[in-house]
LOLUM-48481 format. One record per residue: residue in three letters; chain; x, y, z of N, C-alpha, C, O in turn. Coordinates in nm, 2 decimals. Layout:
REC code unit    n_X    n_Y    n_Z   ca_X   ca_Y   ca_Z    c_X    c_Y    c_Z    o_X    o_Y    o_Z
REC  ala    A      X      Y      Z      X      Y      Z      X      Y      Z      X      Y      Z
...
***
This chain:
REC code unit    n_X    n_Y    n_Z   ca_X   ca_Y   ca_Z    c_X    c_Y    c_Z    o_X    o_Y    o_Z
REC  unk    A -14.66  -3.53 -10.66 -14.75  -3.60 -10.75 -14.89  -3.60 -10.75 -14.95  -3.62 -10.65
REC  unk    A -14.95  -3.56 -10.86 -15.12  -3.54 -10.86 -15.17  -3.66 -10.87 -15.11  -3.77 -10.90
REC  unk    A -15.32  -3.65 -10.85 -15.40  -3.77 -10.86 -15.40  -3.84 -10.97 -15.44  -3.96 -10.97
REC  unk    A -15.37  -3.77 -11.10 -15.40  -3.84 -11.22 -15.27  -3.87 -11.29 -15.26  -3.88 -11.41
REC  unk    A -15.15  -3.88 -11.21 -15.03  -3.91 -11.26 -15.02  -4.06 -11.33 -14.96  -4.08 -11.43
REC  unk    A -15.08  -4.16 -11.24 -15.09  -4.28 -11.29 -15.16  -4.30 -11.44 -15.15  -4.41 -11.50
REC  unk    A -15.22  -4.21 -11.48 -15.29  -4.21 -11.63 -15.21  -4.21 -11.73 -15.25  -4.23 -11.85
REC  unk    A -15.09  -4.19 -11.71 -14.97  -4.19 -11.85 -14.94  -4.34 -11.85 -14.90  -4.40 -11.95
REC  unk    A -14.94  -4.41 -11.74 -14.89  -4.56 -11.75 -15.02  -4.66 -11.81 -15.02  -4.78 -11.82
REC  unk    A -15.13  -4.59 -11.85 -15.23  -4.66 -11.92 -15.20  -4.70 -12.07 -15.15  -4.61 -12.15
REC  unk    A -15.22  -4.81 -12.10 -15.20  -4.87 -12.23 -15.33  -4.89 -12.30 -15.42  -4.96 -12.25
REC  unk    A -15.35  -4.80 -12.44 -15.45  -4.84 -12.52 -15.45  -5.00 -12.54 -15.35  -5.06 -12.58
REC  unk    A -15.56  -5.07 -12.53 -15.56  -5.21 -12.56 -15.71  -5.23 -12.59 -15.80  -5.17 -12.54
REC  unk    A -15.73  -5.33 -12.68 -15.84  -5.39 -12.72 -15.86  -5.55 -12.68 -15.91  -5.63 -12.76
REC  unk    A -15.83  -5.58 -12.57 -15.85  -5.72 -12.54 -15.99  -5.77 -12.51 -16.07  -5.70 -12.44
REC  unk    A -16.01  -5.89 -12.55 -16.17  -5.94 -12.51 -16.19  -5.91 -12.36 -16.09  -5.88 -12.30
REC  unk    A -16.29  -5.90 -12.31 -16.33  -5.86 -12.18 -16.46  -5.92 -12.13 -16.56  -5.88 -12.19
REC  unk    A -16.48  -6.03 -12.04 -16.60  -6.05 -11.99 -16.61  -5.99 -11.85 -16.53  -5.99 -11.76
REC  unk    A -16.75  -5.92 -11.84 -16.76  -5.85 -11.71 -16.88  -5.90 -11.65 -16.99  -5.93 -11.71
REC  unk    A -16.87  -5.92 -11.51 -17.00  -5.98 -11.45 -17.00  -5.92 -11.33 -16.90  -5.91 -11.27
REC  unk    A -17.15  -5.87 -11.28 -17.17  -5.81 -11.15 -17.32  -5.86 -11.12 -17.38  -5.94 -11.19
REC  unk    A -17.36  -5.81 -11.02 -17.50  -5.82 -10.96 -17.53  -5.68 -10.90 -17.46  -5.62 -10.83
REC  unk    A -17.65  -5.64 -10.94 -17.70  -5.50 -10.91 -17.75  -5.50 -10.77 -17.74  -5.60 -10.70
REC  unk    A -17.80  -5.38 -10.73 -17.86  -5.36 -10.60 -17.98  -5.45 -10.55 -17.98  -5.49 -10.43
REC  unk    A -18.07  -5.50 -10.64 -18.16  -5.58 -10.62 -18.14  -5.75 -10.64 -18.23  -5.84 -10.62
REC  unk    A -18.02  -5.75 -10.67 -17.96  -5.92 -10.68 -17.98  -5.96 -10.82 -17.98  -6.09 -10.85
REC  unk    A -17.98  -5.87 -10.91 -18.01  -5.93 -11.07 -17.84  -5.95 -11.12 -17.77  -5.85 -11.13
REC  unk    A -17.81  -6.06 -11.16 -17.68  -6.06 -11.21 -17.67  -6.03 -11.36 -17.76  -6.04 -11.44
REC  unk    A -17.57  -6.00 -11.39 -17.54  -5.92 -11.54 -17.41  -6.00 -11.57 -17.32  -6.02 -11.49
REC  unk    A -17.42  -6.03 -11.72 -17.28  -6.05 -11.76 -17.28  -6.00 -11.90 -17.38  -6.03 -11.97
REC  unk    A -17.18  -5.91 -11.95 -17.15  -5.86 -12.07 -17.01  -5.89 -12.12 -16.92  -5.89 -12.04
REC  unk    A -17.00  -5.91 -12.26 -16.90  -5.94 -12.33 -16.85  -5.81 -12.40 -16.92  -5.75 -12.47
REC  unk    A -16.73  -5.76 -12.38 -16.70  -5.64 -12.44 -16.53  -5.64 -12.46 -16.46  -5.74 -12.45
REC  unk    A -16.49  -5.52 -12.49 -16.33  -5.50 -12.51 -16.28  -5.40 -12.43 -16.34  -5.30 -12.41
REC  unk    A -16.14  -5.43 -12.36 -16.10  -5.32 -12.30 -16.05  -5.20 -12.39 -16.00  -5.21 -12.50
REC  unk    A -16.08  -5.07 -12.35 -16.04  -4.95 -12.42 -15.89  -4.93 -12.38 -15.80  -4.91 -12.46
REC  unk    A -15.85  -4.94 -12.25 -15.75  -4.91 -12.19 -15.72  -4.97 -12.07 -15.81  -5.02 -12.01
REC  unk    A -15.60  -4.99 -12.01 -15.58  -5.07 -11.91 -15.45  -5.04 -11.83 -15.36  -5.01 -11.90
REC  unk    A -15.42  -5.05 -11.70 -15.31  -5.02 -11.64 -15.29  -5.12 -11.51 -15.38  -5.20 -11.48
REC  unk    A -15.18  -5.11 -11.45 -15.15  -5.18 -11.31 -15.28  -5.18 -11.22 -15.33  -5.28 -11.17
REC  unk    A -15.34  -5.05 -11.21 -15.45  -5.02 -11.13 -15.58  -5.00 -11.15 -15.67  -4.97 -11.07
REC  unk    A -15.61  -5.01 -11.30 -15.74  -4.99 -11.34 -15.77  -5.00 -11.49 -15.67  -5.00 -11.56
REC  unk    A -15.88  -5.00 -11.53 -15.93  -5.05 -11.67 -16.04  -4.97 -11.72 -16.12  -4.92 -11.63
REC  unk    A -16.05  -4.94 -11.83 -16.18  -4.86 -11.89 -16.24  -4.96 -12.01 -16.16  -5.02 -12.08
REC  unk    A -16.35  -4.96 -12.02 -16.45  -5.04 -12.14 -16.57  -4.98 -12.14 -16.62  -4.90 -12.06
REC  unk    A -16.62  -5.03 -12.27 -16.76  -4.98 -12.28 -16.87  -5.09 -12.26 -16.85  -5.20 -12.30
REC  unk    A -16.99  -5.04 -12.19 -17.08  -5.13 -12.15 -17.22  -5.09 -12.23 -17.24  -4.97 -12.25
REC  unk    A -17.31  -5.17 -12.27 -17.45  -5.16 -12.31 -17.54  -5.13 -12.20 -17.64  -5.05 -12.20
REC  unk    A -17.51  -5.23 -12.10 -17.60  -5.24 -11.98 -17.58  -5.13 -11.88 -17.47  -5.12 -11.84
REC  unk    A -17.67  -5.05 -11.83 -17.65  -4.95 -11.73 -17.59  -5.02 -11.62 -17.62  -5.13 -11.59
REC  unk    A -17.48  -4.92 -11.54 -17.42  -4.97 -11.42 -17.40  -4.85 -11.35 -17.39  -4.74 -11.41
REC  unk    A -17.40  -4.88 -11.21 -17.39  -4.77 -11.11 -17.24  -4.76 -11.06 -17.17  -4.85 -11.06
REC  unk    A -17.21  -4.62 -11.02 -17.07  -4.61 -10.94 -17.08  -4.72 -10.84 -17.18  -4.78 -10.81
REC  unk    A -16.95  -4.74 -10.78 -16.92  -4.84 -10.69 -16.97  -4.97 -10.69 -16.97  -5.04 -10.58
REC  unk    A -17.03  -5.03 -10.81 -17.05  -5.15 -10.84 -16.93  -5.22 -10.85 -16.84  -5.18 -10.92
REC  unk    A -16.92  -5.35 -10.77 -16.82  -5.45 -10.78 -16.83  -5.56 -10.90 -16.93  -5.62 -10.93
REC  unk    A -16.72  -5.57 -10.96 -16.71  -5.64 -11.08 -16.63  -5.77 -11.07 -16.54  -5.78 -10.98
REC  unk    A -16.64  -5.88 -11.15 -16.55  -5.99 -11.17 -16.51  -5.96 -11.31 -16.59  -5.94 -11.40
REC  unk    A -16.39  -5.96 -11.34 -16.35  -5.91 -11.49 -16.26  -6.03 -11.53 -16.17  -6.07 -11.47
REC  unk    A -16.30  -6.08 -11.65 -16.20  -6.20 -11.72 -16.14  -6.13 -11.84 -16.21  -6.11 -11.94
REC  unk    A -16.01  -6.11 -11.83 -15.93  -6.02 -11.93 -15.87  -6.13 -12.02 -15.81  -6.22 -11.97
REC  unk    A -15.89  -6.12 -12.15 -15.83  -6.21 -12.25 -15.70  -6.16 -12.27 -15.66  -6.08 -12.19
REC  unk    A -15.62  -6.21 -12.36 -15.47  -6.19 -12.37 -15.44  -6.06 -12.39 -15.47  -5.99 -12.49
REC  unk    A -15.39  -6.00 -12.27 -15.34  -5.88 -12.23 -15.19  -5.85 -12.24 -15.12  -5.95 -12.20
REC  unk    A -15.12  -5.76 -12.28 -14.97  -5.72 -12.28 -14.93  -5.71 -12.14 -14.82  -5.76 -12.10
REC  unk    A -15.01  -5.65 -12.06 -15.00  -5.63 -11.90 -15.01  -5.74 -11.84 -14.91  -5.77 -11.78
REC  unk    A -15.10  -5.80 -11.84 -15.15  -5.93 -11.74 -15.13  -6.06 -11.82 -15.18  -6.16 -11.76
REC  unk    A -15.08  -6.08 -11.92 -15.07  -6.22 -11.99 -15.20  -6.28 -12.05 -15.29  -6.21 -12.09
REC  unk    A -15.21  -6.40 -12.04 -15.33  -6.47 -12.12 -15.43  -6.51 -12.01 -15.40  -6.57 -11.90
REC  unk    A -15.57  -6.46 -12.04 -15.67  -6.49 -11.95 -15.64  -6.48 -11.79 -15.61  -6.57 -11.71
REC  unk    A -15.66  -6.34 -11.76 -15.65  -6.30 -11.64 -15.78  -6.27 -11.56 -15.86  -6.21 -11.61
REC  unk    A -15.81  -6.31 -11.43 -15.92  -6.29 -11.39 -15.90  -6.20 -11.25 -15.81  -6.22 -11.17
REC  unk    A -15.99  -6.12 -11.24 -15.96  -6.04 -11.12 -16.11  -5.95 -11.08 -16.21  -5.97 -11.14
REC  unk    A -16.09  -5.87 -10.98 -16.20  -5.79 -10.93 -16.18  -5.66 -10.94 -16.06  -5.62 -10.94
REC  unk    A -16.27  -5.57 -10.94 -16.27  -5.43 -10.97 -16.39  -5.36 -10.91 -16.48  -5.42 -10.87
REC  unk    A -16.38  -5.24 -10.90 -16.49  -5.13 -10.85 -16.52  -5.03 -10.98 -16.43  -5.00 -11.05
REC  unk    A -16.64  -5.00 -11.00 -16.66  -4.90 -11.07 -16.65  -4.76 -11.00 -16.71  -4.73 -10.90
REC  unk    A -16.55  -4.68 -11.08 -16.52  -4.55 -11.03 -16.56  -4.45 -11.10 -16.54  -4.34 -11.04
REC  unk    A -16.61  -4.46 -11.23 -16.66  -4.37 -11.33 -16.75  -4.41 -11.43 -16.72  -4.51 -11.49
REC  unk    A -16.86  -4.36 -11.46 -16.94  -4.39 -11.56 -16.97  -4.26 -11.67 -17.02  -4.16 -11.62
REC  unk    A -16.95  -4.27 -11.78 -16.95  -4.14 -11.86 -17.04  -4.19 -11.99 -17.01  -4.29 -12.05
REC  unk    A -17.14  -4.13 -12.02 -17.22  -4.17 -12.13 -17.21  -4.06 -12.25 -17.24  -3.94 -12.23
REC  unk    A -17.16  -4.10 -12.36 -17.12  -3.98 -12.48 -17.27  -3.96 -12.56 -17.38  -4.02 -12.53
REC  unk    A -17.25  -3.87 -12.65 -17.37  -3.83 -12.73 -17.44  -3.93 -12.79 -17.56  -3.93 -12.81
REC  unk    A -17.36  -4.04 -12.84 -17.42  -4.16 -12.91 -17.47  -4.26 -12.84 -17.53  -4.36 -12.89
REC  unk    A -17.46  -4.24 -12.68 -17.52  -4.33 -12.60 -17.44  -4.44 -12.54 -17.49  -4.53 -12.48
REC  unk    A -17.31  -4.43 -12.57 -17.21  -4.53 -12.54 -17.17  -4.50 -12.40 -17.15  -4.38 -12.37
REC  unk    A -17.17  -4.59 -12.32 -17.15  -4.59 -12.18 -16.98  -4.63 -12.14 -16.94  -4.75 -12.14
REC  unk    A -16.90  -4.54 -12.11 -16.77  -4.56 -12.10 -16.77  -4.57 -11.93 -16.83  -4.50 -11.85
REC  unk    A -16.69  -4.69 -11.89 -16.69  -4.73 -11.76 -16.55  -4.74 -11.71 -16.46  -4.81 -11.77
REC  unk    A -16.53  -4.68 -11.61 -16.38  -4.69 -11.55 -16.38  -4.74 -11.42 -16.46  -4.70 -11.34
REC  unk    A -16.29  -4.84 -11.40 -16.29  -4.94 -11.27 -16.14  -4.95 -11.22 -16.05  -4.96 -11.30
REC  unk    A -16.13  -4.95 -11.09 -16.00  -4.95 -11.01 -16.00  -5.10 -10.98 -16.11  -5.15 -10.94
REC  unk    A -15.88  -5.18 -10.99 -15.86  -5.33 -10.95 -15.88  -5.32 -10.79 -15.85  -5.22 -10.73
REC  unk    A -15.92  -5.43 -10.73 -15.93  -5.44 -10.59 -15.80  -5.50 -10.55 -15.78  -5.50 -10.43
REC  unk    A -15.70  -5.55 -10.64 -15.57  -5.62 -10.58 -15.47  -5.51 -10.56 -15.36  -5.54 -10.52
***
């Protein structure tokens, strides 16, 4: 099995998402967004605030088909991709 085989298990989903993190100098950030897709191992979403790889996150996921209603978890940023319009797509792997 290849490294990206679990990508097929991702479900497109637009659940409400509250993302919290602390940057390298100790500044706390909170941003409300929506999930782009989600799986048992990870999640992707768009952020307006710049964020670094390996940043640790606290995520509060609203009603999700996969996790049910109001699920709180932690995750680590594994990919950040900015598109031509300036939107920042963030992929994170759950710590659990």
